[in-house]
N, C-alpha and C positions, 0 to 999 in steps of 0.2 A: 337623478337622485341628488338631493341636497347633501352637502358635505357635512357630516355630523361629528367630524373628528375634533377633539380638544387635546391640547398639549399642555402638560405641566410637569415639572420635575417631581420625582417621588423620593421621599425619605425611605431608603431601603437598605437592607443589610441581610446578608445570608448567614452571618455567623462566622464560621471558620473555613467554609469551603470544603467541608468534609464529606459532602454528599457525592461520593465518587462512584456509586453503584450504577451500572448500566441498566437501561430498561430491558424488559423481556425481549423485545426485538429492537435492535439498534436503530436509532433515527438516521435517516438519510437527508442529505442537504440538496439533492437534485430534485427539482419539481418538473418532471418530464411531461406530464399530461395536461398541465395548466400553464398557459402562457403568461408572461408578464402583463400583457395588455388586459387579460381577464381580471387580474387583481386590481389593476388601475381602474377598470370600469366599475369595480365595487367600491372604489374610494379608498383602497388600501395603498399607502405611500411606498410601494416597493421600489420606486425609482429615485427615492431620496435617501440621503444619509440619515441613519436613525440615531441622532444625537440626543433626542429628548423623547420621553415616554408620551404615549398618546392613547386616546380612547376612540373607538369606532363603533357605530351602530349600523346594522342593516336597516332597510325599510321596515317600518313597524306594521304589524297587522292592524286592520281597522278595528277600533274599539271605542266605546263611549261610556258615559257614566251609567247608562241604563242596561249595559251588558251584564247579564246575570251569569254568564259563563266565565268563570275565573281562569287564570293562567297558572300553569306549573312551570317552574324555572329550575335549571340545573347549573352548577358551577364546577369548573375544573381548570387545571392549568397544564402548561407544557414548558419544559426548559428550566425547571427548578435547580437541577444539579449541575448542568454544564458550566465549564469554565469560560465559555464564550457565547456571544449572541444574546438575544433578548429572552426574557421570561414573559410568557403570555398567559393571562387569565381570561377566561371566556365564560359567557352564559349562553344558553339556548333556552327559549321559552315558547310555549304553545298553549292554545286553549285546552282546557281539561277534556272537552268533548272530542278533541282531535288527537289526544295523546296516544291512543291505541293505534291509530293509523300511522302516526309518526314513528312509533316504536316498531312497526312492521317493516320499515324501510331498511332495517339491518344495522342500526347504530350499535356499536360495541366499543369497548375500551380501545382507544386509538392505537395503543402499543401492540394490540393483538391483530391489527389490520395491516395490510400492505399499503404502500404509498398510493398505488392506483385505486384501492378501495376507499381510502380516505378522501382522495380527490373527487371520486365519484359521489360519495355521500355529501361532501361539502357543496358540490355543484347542485345536488338535489335541493339543498336548503335555499338556493337562489331561484328556484322555479316559482313562477307566479302563483300556481295552485297552492303551494306550501306557504308562500309568503302571506297568503290570505289568512293563515291561522298561526303562523310561527315567525319568530325572529331570533336574532343572535347579536351579541356584542362582545368586544374584546377590550382588554386593557393590556397594551404592549409596553413592557417596561424595558427601556434601553439598557445595554450593558454599561454605558457611561453613567447613567443615573444610579445603577446598582453600585458601581465603583465609588462614586462620589459619596453616596449616603453611607456605605459600609465603612469607609475610611475616615469619616468625620469623627470628631471627638465624642459626640453624643451618639451612642450606638443605637441602631434600629434593627431588630432581629428579623430574620427571614420570615419567621412565623407572623410577626407583627405586620410585615409588608403584605403577606398573603391575606391576612384577615382584612386589612384596610382596602386592598384591591377588591376583595369579594364584597365588602360592605358598600364600597363606592359603586360597583357594577349593579348591585341589587337596587340601591337608592336611585341610580340613574334611570333604571327601567321604570321604577315607580313614578318618578318625576315626569316621565314621558307619557303617563296616563295609562299604563298597562296594569290591569287589576290582578296582581300576583296574589294567589291564595296559598300556594305550596312551593317550598324551596327545598331542593336536595343538593347537598354540598359534599364533595370529596374532602375528607378531613385533612387538616394540617395541625399536627399535635393531637392531644387527647380529644376525641370526638365529643365527650360529655361536656367538658368546659367550653369548648368552641360552640356547641349547640346552645348552651345557656346564654352565652354572650350574644349570639345572633338573635335568639328569641327575645331577649330584653330590648334589643334595638328595633326589632320588627314584631311587636306583640300580637298584631292582627294576622300574622302569616304563620301557617304551620310549617315548621322547619325541621328537617332531618339532616344530621351530619353523620356520616358513616365512613368507615374504612372501605376502600375499594368501591366507592359509590359509582365509579365509572363502569364497573362491571355489573352493578346491581340495578341501576336506574337508567333507562335509555335516554332520558333527557340530559343526564350528566354525561353519558357517552357522546351525545351530540355536541355538548359544550367542549368535551375533550378533543373532538375532531376539529372544531373551529380553532381551538388553541394550537393544536399540533400543526395543522395546515398553515396557519399564519406564521408560526415560528419557522417552519421549514422553508416557506416561501421567502421570508426575509433573508435567511442564510443563503439560499440558492441565488438570490438576486442582490446580494449584499453590496451596498455602496459605502465605501470607506469614507469617513469624515476627513481622513488624510487623502485628498484627491490624487496626490502624486503616486499613491500606492495602488490605485485602481487597476492598472494594467501591468504592475510589476511584481505583485505578491500573489502567491498561490491561494486559491480558495478550496484546496483539498484538505479541509480541516476536520473531516469526519463528522461524527455526531456532536462533538463538543464536550462529551463526558470525559473526565480525567482518566477513566479506565479504558478509553478507546485508543489503541496504538496509533491510529491515523492522526488523532488529535494531538497526542504527545509528540509525534514526528513533526507535525506542523508547528507546534510551539517551539520545538528545539531549532527548527530551521528558519523561523520567521522572527526571531528575537534580534533587536538592534542593541549592540552593547552599550550605547549611550542613551537612546530614546526608549528602549524597552519594546513594548508592543503597541499596535494600533488600538483604536477605541472599541473594537469588537470584543476585546478581552475584559473580563471582570477581574480587576487587579487585586481584589481582596481574597480571591481563592488561593488556598495554600499551594496548589499546583503551580500557579503563576509566580507567587512570591519566592518559592524554592528555586525555580529556574532563573529568576532574576538574580537571586543571591549567588547562584552558581556561575552564571554566564555573563552578566552585565557588569559594567565598570562600577567599582565601589565609589560611593559618594560620601564625602565628609562635610558636614555643615558647620560653619564657623560658630553658630549659636550653640551647638551642642558642645563644642570644645571649650567655649568660654563660660558655659553654664556652671554655677557653683554646685558642688556636691551636697547631697542631703537636703535640708529644709529649704524650699524655694522662697521662703519669706525673707531670705537674705537679700533678695532683689529690692525689698521695700523698706528695710530698716538699717540703721547704723550698725556697725560691728559690735557695739556694746549692747545691742538689743533695744535701744531707745530711739524713737523716731524724733529727730531734732529739726525736721524740716520747718521752715518759717512760712507763715501764711503770706501770700502776695499782698503788697501794699494796695493793689487795686481793690481788694475786698475790705481793707481796714480804713482807708482814708474817707473823710467826710465828703460825699458827692452831692450834698444838698438835695437828696431825693425825698419827696413827700408822697404819702399815700394819696391816691386819686380821690378817695372819699373825703379827704380833708380840704380839698380845693373848692 
């Protein structure tokens, strides 16, 4: 299978890290029924440090321009609220004529299924019989990209990140020649405005954005499972970008949600007073920043101490408010320069 992964940083931001609610059934980080080699055989980079975000596509079902059977596509995510690990957006798409059969396989909201059930359903999507009619894709957003984008000066909200990841995934499917006719999306923010936004971008596609879409539409449930299994597998097989920590730091970090006692215990025991946390952490989450304030060494920056109080324009003007800087002689002396058109 050709490697269809692409990697690029994402401008991302979650906001204030306030999404601390646990899912209905808490996520587990052990992937017992599916080996590392299985994920590698699918082209998923579980043996590599996840420093950058990436996109991955399954093999595509055969289709051509004369194919009158349109495709239905669902979008969902996993890992929006946790303080650590990636956030994964996923699509699942299949021929409309095959949708009833796909729905009969038992796809449901991934949070309502056991880990074994999710693994089994994800494995079914890899079957040759199903791949003749269906495919899936993911956008895996690394915690380091999340931290980088959320802590930059120009803020990028978590909702904007979700919208952009969804738009990118839909566009990528279309660019690969899959004739999508219907799209179902689990909403992020108000469903009405989100649906209008997507409909304007994809006017030829019928789009439905709804709350709890992963419980209403099996194609969204299938996308939810792809997202959830991918995130859990990354956490279970996590490779630290800080290689020296690989065999010295515990991976008993629970679900990653701020309300999980195991996650809080790991955060408290794994903090370094000088260097803070490894790159698995989303540093912009309030849970993380509070613990760093409490337990890490205080750092004072010379620039902060020397900075003038009040109006920052003091950096650029004289004390009397008049800019008396002189223009460099380089720009004022006669350098015998002529217009090319006059030569």
